[in-house]
C-alpha positions as CSV (number, residue, x, y, z in Angstrom):
1,X,15.1,-35.4,2.5
2,X,11.9,-33.7,1.2
3,X,12.5,-30.6,-1.4
4,X,10.3,-27.2,-0.5
5,X,8.5,-26.1,-2.9
6,X,8.8,-23.0,-4.8
7,X,6.4,-20.3,-3.0
8,X,3.1,-19.1,-4.6
9,X,2.2,-16.7,-6.9
10,X,0.2,-15.2,-3.9
11,X,3.0,-16.3,-1.9
12,X,5.5,-14.3,-3.2
13,X,2.8,-11.5,-3.5
14,X,2.6,-11.8,0.7
15,X,6.4,-11.7,0.6
16,X,6.6,-8.2,-1.5
17,X,3.9,-6.4,0.5
18,X,5.8,-7.2,4.0
19,X,9.2,-6.4,2.1
20,X,8.2,-3.4,1.2
21,X,6.3,-1.7,3.7
22,X,9.4,-3.1,5.9
23,X,11.4,-1.1,3.5
24,X,9.8,1.9,4.6
25,X,8.5,1.8,8.2
26,X,11.4,2.6,10.7
27,X,13.4,5.2,9.2
28,X,11.0,8.0,12.2
29,X,12.1,5.3,14.9
30,X,9.0,2.7,15.0
31,X,9.8,-0.5,13.2
32,X,5.9,-1.4,13.4
33,X,4.5,1.4,12.0
34,X,4.6,4.3,9.7
35,X,4.7,7.6,9.8
36,X,3.1,10.3,7.7
37,X,6.5,11.2,6.3
38,X,7.3,7.6,5.7
39,X,4.0,7.1,4.0
40,X,4.6,10.1,2.1
41,X,7.4,8.7,0.9
42,X,6.5,5.5,0.1
43,X,3.5,7.1,-1.9
44,X,5.8,9.3,-3.9
45,X,8.3,5.9,-4.9
46,X,6.4,3.0,-5.1
47,X,2.9,5.0,-6.6
48,X,4.1,7.5,-8.5
49,X,1.7,7.3,-11.5
50,X,-0.7,7.9,-8.9
51,X,0.6,10.9,-6.7
52,X,1.5,12.5,-9.8
53,X,-2.0,12.3,-11.4
54,X,-4.0,14.1,-8.2
55,X,-4.6,17.2,-9.2
56,X,-5.6,18.4,-5.3
57,X,-2.8,18.8,-2.8
58,X,-4.2,17.4,0.5
59,X,-5.1,14.1,-1.6
60,X,-2.2,11.9,0.6
61,X,-3.1,13.7,4.1
62,X,-6.8,13.1,3.8
63,X,-6.1,9.3,2.4
64,X,-3.5,8.7,5.8
65,X,-6.4,10.5,7.9
66,X,-8.9,8.0,6.1
67,X,-6.9,4.9,6.9
68,X,-5.5,5.9,10.4
69,X,-8.3,3.9,11.9
70,X,-6.9,4.0,15.6
71,X,-5.9,8.2,14.9
72,X,-2.7,7.4,16.5
73,X,-0.9,9.4,13.1
74,X,1.0,6.5,11.7
75,X,-0.4,3.0,9.7
76,X,0.2,0.1,11.1
77,X,0.2,-3.1,8.9
78,X,-3.0,-3.8,8.6
79,X,-4.1,0.3,8.0
80,X,-1.7,-0.5,4.8
81,X,-3.3,-3.5,3.9
82,X,-6.2,-1.9,4.0
83,X,-4.6,0.7,0.8
84,X,-3.4,-2.0,-0.7
85,X,-6.8,-3.8,-0.5
86,X,-8.4,-0.2,-1.6
87,X,-6.1,0.2,-4.8
88,X,-6.5,-3.2,-6.0
89,X,-10.3,-3.3,-5.7
90,X,-10.0,0.4,-8.0
91,X,-7.5,-0.9,-10.4
92,X,-10.0,-4.5,-10.6
93,X,-12.8,-2.1,-11.2
94,X,-10.9,-0.1,-14.0
95,X,-9.8,-3.1,-15.9
96,X,-13.6,-5.1,-15.6
97,X,-15.0,-1.9,-16.9
98,X,-12.8,-0.7,-20.0
99,X,-12.9,-4.7,-21.2
100,X,-17.3,-4.4,-20.8
101,X,-18.7,-7.5,-22.9
102,X,-20.6,-7.0,-26.5
């Protein structure tokens, strides 16, 4: 009997992203999308440091509108991943710019 290998770090990250999306999606009815309320709940809970540092109260509304590519007022998983990818790129850029080589 073949032994199942443990998930890789990347596989665990993907599983985690799916689980987080599913944790917030569906509270307003549609388990395939995040409503605006669910998006705000996600942002204020999972990315609290980001939202607390925003001086502009409308930033989350504008983010939701930009991420909502099909303009249905909700974020599907692909649109959610665009948010995560954009945040990851910004974090990486911030880290690499603070570690400039001399």
